[in-house]
C-alpha positions as CSV (number, residue, x, y, z in Angstrom):
1,M,11.4,-5.3,13.2
2,D,12.4,-5.5,9.1
3,L,9.7,-3.7,7.3
4,D,11.2,-4.3,4.0
5,S,10.9,-8.3,4.7
6,I,7.3,-7.8,5.8
7,V,6.4,-5.7,2.7
8,S,8.0,-8.0,0.6
9,A,6.4,-11.2,2.2
10,I,2.9,-9.7,2.0
11,R,3.2,-8.5,-1.5
12,G,4.3,-11.9,-2.6
13,F,1.9,-13.9,-0.7
14,S,-0.2,-16.2,-2.8
15,G,-3.3,-15.2,-0.7
16,I,-2.6,-11.8,-2.0
17,T,-1.4,-12.5,-5.7
18,R,-4.5,-15.3,-6.4
19,K,-6.9,-12.4,-6.1
20,N,-5.4,-10.2,-8.7
21,T,-7.6,-10.9,-11.4
22,V,-10.9,-10.7,-9.5
23,H,-12.0,-7.4,-11.1
24,E,-11.7,-9.2,-14.5
25,I,-14.6,-11.4,-13.9
26,V,-17.1,-9.1,-11.8
27,H,-16.6,-6.4,-14.6
28,F,-17.6,-9.2,-17.2
29,L,-20.8,-9.8,-14.9
30,P,-22.5,-6.5,-14.6
31,T,-25.1,-6.0,-11.7
32,S,-25.8,-2.1,-12.0
33,S,-28.8,-2.5,-13.7
34,F,-30.5,-4.5,-11.2
35,N,-32.1,-2.0,-8.9
36,N,-32.7,-4.5,-6.0
37,I,-28.9,-5.2,-5.7
38,I,-27.5,-3.3,-2.7
39,A,-24.0,-4.6,-2.8
40,S,-22.2,-7.2,-5.1
41,E,-18.6,-7.2,-6.3
42,G,-15.7,-6.4,-4.0
43,E,-18.1,-7.3,-0.8
44,D,-17.9,-10.4,1.3
45,A,-21.5,-11.4,0.2
46,A,-23.9,-10.0,-2.2
47,A,-26.9,-7.9,-0.6
48,I,-30.6,-8.2,-2.2
49,V,-33.3,-6.0,-1.0
50,Y,-36.1,-8.3,0.5
51,G,-38.7,-6.0,2.1
52,D,-37.1,-4.2,5.0
53,D,-34.2,-6.6,5.1
54,C,-31.4,-7.7,2.9
55,L,-31.0,-11.4,1.7
56,L,-27.2,-12.0,1.5
57,F,-25.4,-14.5,-0.8
58,A,-22.1,-15.8,-0.6
59,A,-20.2,-18.6,-2.0
60,D,-16.6,-20.2,-1.4
61,G,-14.5,-22.9,-2.9
62,I,-11.7,-24.4,-0.9
63,M,-8.4,-24.5,-2.3
64,E,-7.2,-28.1,-3.9
65,S,-4.0,-27.8,-1.6
66,L,-6.0,-28.0,1.5
67,V,-8.4,-30.7,0.1
68,K,-5.1,-32.8,-0.5
69,T,-3.4,-31.7,2.9
70,D,-6.4,-32.2,5.3
71,P,-9.9,-33.1,4.0
72,F,-11.3,-32.6,7.2
73,Y,-10.3,-29.3,7.8
74,A,-11.1,-28.5,4.0
75,G,-15.1,-29.6,4.7
76,Y,-15.0,-27.7,8.1
77,F,-13.3,-24.6,6.7
78,A,-15.9,-24.6,3.9
79,V,-18.5,-23.8,6.5
80,L,-16.3,-21.6,8.3
81,V,-15.4,-19.3,5.8
82,N,-19.2,-19.1,4.5
83,V,-20.4,-17.9,8.0
84,N,-17.8,-15.4,8.3
85,D,-18.6,-13.9,5.0
86,I,-22.3,-13.4,6.2
87,A,-21.1,-12.0,9.8
88,A,-18.8,-9.6,8.1
89,M,-21.9,-8.0,6.7
90,G,-23.5,-7.8,9.9
91,G,-25.8,-10.6,9.0
92,K,-27.2,-13.7,10.4
93,P,-26.4,-16.9,8.4
94,L,-29.4,-19.2,7.9
95,A,-28.5,-22.2,5.7
96,M,-26.0,-23.4,3.1
97,V,-25.9,-25.9,0.1
98,D,-22.8,-27.6,-1.0
99,I,-21.2,-29.1,-4.2
100,M,-19.0,-32.1,-3.7
101,S,-16.7,-33.6,-6.4
102,M,-15.0,-36.5,-5.7
103,S,-12.7,-39.4,-7.2
104,D,-11.6,-41.0,-3.5
105,G,-14.3,-42.1,-1.1
106,K,-11.8,-41.8,1.8
107,V,-11.3,-38.1,1.4
108,C,-15.0,-37.8,0.6
109,S,-15.7,-39.2,4.1
110,K,-13.3,-37.0,5.7
111,L,-14.9,-33.8,4.0
112,L,-18.3,-35.1,5.3
113,R,-16.9,-35.1,8.8
114,G,-15.5,-32.0,8.6
115,M,-18.8,-30.3,7.4
116,E,-20.9,-32.0,9.9
117,R,-18.4,-30.9,12.7
118,A,-18.9,-27.1,11.4
119,V,-22.7,-27.3,11.0
120,R,-22.9,-28.3,14.7
121,K,-20.4,-25.9,15.8
122,F,-21.9,-22.8,14.1
123,N,-25.3,-23.8,14.0
124,V,-26.1,-23.3,10.5
125,P,-27.4,-26.1,8.4
126,I,-26.6,-27.7,5.1
127,V,-30.0,-28.1,3.4
128,G,-29.0,-29.5,0.0
129,G,-26.6,-29.4,-3.0
130,H,-25.2,-31.3,-5.6
131,T,-22.6,-34.2,-5.9
132,H,-20.2,-35.3,-8.8
133,P,-19.5,-39.0,-7.6
134,D,-17.3,-39.5,-10.9
135,C,-14.7,-37.0,-11.0
136,N,-11.0,-37.3,-11.3
137,Y,-10.4,-35.0,-8.6
138,N,-12.0,-34.0,-5.0
139,A,-13.2,-30.9,-4.2
140,I,-15.8,-28.9,-2.1
141,D,-17.8,-25.5,-2.5
142,I,-20.4,-24.3,-0.4
143,S,-22.9,-21.4,-0.9
144,I,-24.8,-19.6,1.8
145,I,-27.7,-17.4,2.5
146,G,-28.3,-14.8,5.3
147,T,-30.2,-12.0,6.4
148,V,-29.8,-8.6,8.0
149,P,-32.0,-5.5,8.3
150,R,-31.4,-3.1,5.5
151,T,-30.7,-0.4,8.1
152,D,-27.8,-2.5,9.8
153,L,-26.0,-3.7,6.6
154,I,-22.2,-3.4,6.7
155,M,-20.1,-3.0,3.5
156,S,-16.4,-3.1,2.7
157,S,-16.5,-0.2,0.5
158,T,-17.6,2.6,2.8
159,A,-14.4,3.5,5.0
160,E,-14.2,7.1,5.6
161,A,-11.0,9.3,5.9
162,G,-10.2,10.0,9.6
163,N,-11.7,6.6,10.5
164,D,-9.8,4.3,13.0
165,I,-8.9,0.7,11.7
166,V,-9.8,-1.7,14.4
167,F,-8.5,-5.2,14.1
168,A,-10.5,-8.1,16.2
169,M,-9.1,-11.4,16.5
170,D,-9.3,-14.4,18.6
171,T,-6.0,-14.9,19.8
172,D,-6.6,-18.1,21.7
173,G,-6.0,-20.8,18.8
174,F,-3.4,-23.0,17.2
175,F,-1.8,-23.9,13.7
176,P,-3.0,-27.5,12.8
177,E,-0.4,-29.8,11.9
178,G,0.5,-29.0,8.2
179,L,-1.4,-25.8,8.0
180,R,1.1,-23.3,8.6
181,Y,-1.3,-20.2,7.8
182,A,-4.4,-21.4,9.4
183,W,-5.3,-20.3,12.8
184,D,-8.0,-22.6,14.2
185,T,-9.9,-20.7,17.1
186,T,-12.9,-22.8,17.0
187,T,-12.8,-26.5,17.1
188,R,-12.0,-26.8,20.7
189,K,-14.2,-24.4,21.7
190,D,-17.4,-24.4,23.4
191,D,-20.0,-24.2,20.7
192,K,-22.0,-21.6,22.5
193,L,-18.8,-19.0,22.8
194,V,-18.1,-19.7,19.0
195,Q,-21.7,-18.8,18.2
196,D,-21.8,-15.8,20.7
197,Q,-18.8,-14.6,18.6
198,L,-20.4,-14.6,15.5
199,A,-23.6,-13.0,17.0
200,M,-21.6,-10.2,18.3
201,M,-21.3,-9.1,14.4
202,C,-24.9,-8.5,14.5
203,T,-24.7,-6.4,17.6
204,V,-22.0,-4.3,16.0
205,A,-24.2,-4.1,13.1
206,K,-27.3,-3.1,15.1
207,E,-25.3,-0.3,17.1
208,H,-23.9,1.1,13.7
209,L,-20.5,1.2,15.2
210,V,-18.6,0.7,12.2
211,T,-18.4,2.2,8.9
212,A,-16.8,-0.7,6.9
213,C,-15.6,-4.4,7.9
214,K,-14.2,-7.6,5.9
215,D,-13.3,-10.9,7.3
216,M,-9.8,-11.8,7.6
217,S,-9.4,-14.3,4.7
218,N,-6.6,-15.7,2.7
219,P,-4.7,-12.6,2.2
220,G,-4.3,-12.2,6.0
221,C,-5.2,-9.5,8.4
222,I,-3.2,-6.6,6.4
223,G,-4.0,-7.8,3.1
224,T,-7.5,-8.0,4.2
225,M,-7.5,-4.4,5.2
226,G,-5.7,-3.7,1.9
227,M,-8.8,-5.2,0.0
228,L,-11.1,-2.9,2.1
229,L,-9.1,0.5,1.4
230,E,-9.1,-0.4,-2.1
231,S,-12.6,-1.1,-2.6
232,S,-13.4,2.2,-0.6
233,G,-11.1,4.1,-2.8
234,K,-8.9,5.2,0.4
235,G,-5.7,4.7,1.8
236,G,-4.4,4.5,5.6
237,H,-1.6,3.4,7.9
238,I,-1.1,0.3,10.4
239,D,1.2,0.1,12.9
240,I,2.0,-3.6,12.9
241,M,3.1,-3.6,16.7
242,K,-0.6,-2.6,17.7
243,I,-2.1,-5.7,16.0
244,P,-3.2,-8.4,18.4
245,R,-0.9,-11.0,18.2
246,P,-0.2,-14.5,20.5
247,K,3.0,-15.0,22.2
248,N,5.7,-17.1,20.3
249,V,4.1,-16.8,16.9
250,D,6.3,-15.2,14.1
251,M,5.2,-11.7,12.9
252,I,5.4,-12.7,9.4
253,Q,3.5,-15.9,9.6
254,W,1.0,-14.1,12.0
255,L,0.3,-11.4,9.2
256,L,-0.4,-13.9,6.7
257,T,-2.6,-16.3,8.4
258,Y,-6.1,-17.0,7.8
259,Q,-8.1,-16.1,11.1
260,G,-10.8,-18.7,12.6
261,F,-12.4,-15.2,13.8
262,G,-10.9,-12.2,12.6
263,F,-12.3,-9.0,11.4
264,T,-10.8,-5.6,10.0
265,F,-12.9,-2.4,10.8
266,S,-13.2,1.1,10.0
267,C,-15.1,3.2,12.6
268,R,-15.4,6.5,13.9
269,P,-12.9,7.3,16.7
270,E,-15.8,7.9,19.2
271,N,-17.1,4.3,18.6
272,S,-13.8,2.4,18.7
273,K,-14.0,1.7,22.6
274,R,-17.4,0.4,22.2
275,L,-16.5,-2.0,19.7
276,I,-13.3,-3.2,21.4
277,D,-15.2,-3.5,24.6
278,L,-18.1,-5.5,23.0
279,F,-15.4,-8.0,21.6
280,K,-13.8,-8.5,25.0
281,T,-17.2,-9.9,26.2
282,V,-16.8,-12.9,24.0
283,K,-12.9,-13.2,24.6
284,V,-12.0,-11.5,21.2
285,D,-9.0,-9.2,21.3
286,A,-9.7,-5.8,19.5
287,A,-7.1,-2.8,19.2
288,V,-7.0,0.2,17.0
289,V,-4.1,-0.2,14.8
290,G,-4.1,2.8,12.4
291,K,-5.9,5.2,10.3
292,V,-7.9,5.9,7.1
293,D,-7.1,8.5,4.8
294,D,-7.8,9.9,1.6
295,S,-4.7,8.9,0.0
296,S,-4.2,5.9,-2.1
297,E,-1.3,4.2,-0.1
298,L,-1.5,1.5,2.6
299,I,1.4,2.3,4.8
300,L,2.9,0.0,7.3
301,R,4.7,1.7,10.3
302,C,7.0,0.2,13.2
303,G,8.0,2.7,15.6
304,K,9.8,5.3,13.9
305,D,10.1,3.3,10.4
306,S,7.4,3.2,7.6
307,K,7.2,1.6,4.3
308,V,4.5,1.8,1.4
309,L,2.8,-1.5,0.9
310,F,0.3,-0.9,-1.6
311,D,-0.4,2.2,-3.7
312,F,-3.6,1.7,-5.1
313,S,-3.1,4.4,-7.9
314,K,-1.0,1.7,-9.5
315,D,-1.3,-1.6,-7.3
316,I,-4.1,-4.3,-7.5
317,I,-5.4,-6.6,-4.9
318,T,-8.7,-7.3,-6.5
319,G,-9.1,-4.5,-8.8
320,C,-12.7,-3.8,-7.3
321,N,-11.9,0.0,-6.9
322,P,-14.5,2.6,-7.4
323,K,-12.2,5.2,-8.3
324,R,-10.2,3.0,-11.1
325,K,-13.8,2.2,-12.5
326,K,-14.6,5.8,-13.2
327,K,-11.1,6.7,-15.1
């Protein structure tokens, strides 16, 4: 396995590079003066204190290229990415609102069919929103609300040195036509199994099995773990050969792929087996793939070879790094 090629592919991947300016936005909109906000920038969802619980808020917009390539999947994934954001925090998704902008009625119809399919698949309703019927472009954006007990909240900025890095991925899926980096694990599966997989994240949170989590999104599995380490102010290593992967899928393609169901975790070593065994019950492959450490480097390993992928003392994925803020 050519680690140089893998490092180059990940560092140059648009799913990574398009996030490089995130810190400029979140630093412009400060949240530190609001005492009821537990989690905000750098997390998959904001967490706001509400009694003994936290309300979870998240929003996602679908890339223009996906809307053009496959509007059905654009609508479907608009729901999927939001429910995964709530699940990553250990929460239960409650409801969504959408904003649709349209210039083409046929595209709008396909977007709506994708959204309707996903609402039934994940059993989370869209309860309102806003429509722009007179735009010169087509777009779909969705915001979601969820809830989690305050004691069960999982964040992505709380990884600890010595933790295992665990990847949990549903390897039973397919790449839809024209979508080279989108692994669909849900549209052809029984609704109950899909919902049970999401609900497993609440069980993980309730049992306090992990110290940090992030759902595998556009940066791919390793890029997502990079964001988790960056926001935690940590480093670590990942053995790419230990990452769950379906047969006959190219390694680089897999490492860059958005996962229909995929989560990166840091957890104390004594909890790793329990975490892996829980995911087996819902047909998700999970494995210990590396370790968190106190360095600033994310290192990839393959056999005896190793390469530095990111050095967070100088590299940025999102820039949401507490150590950098203090300087």
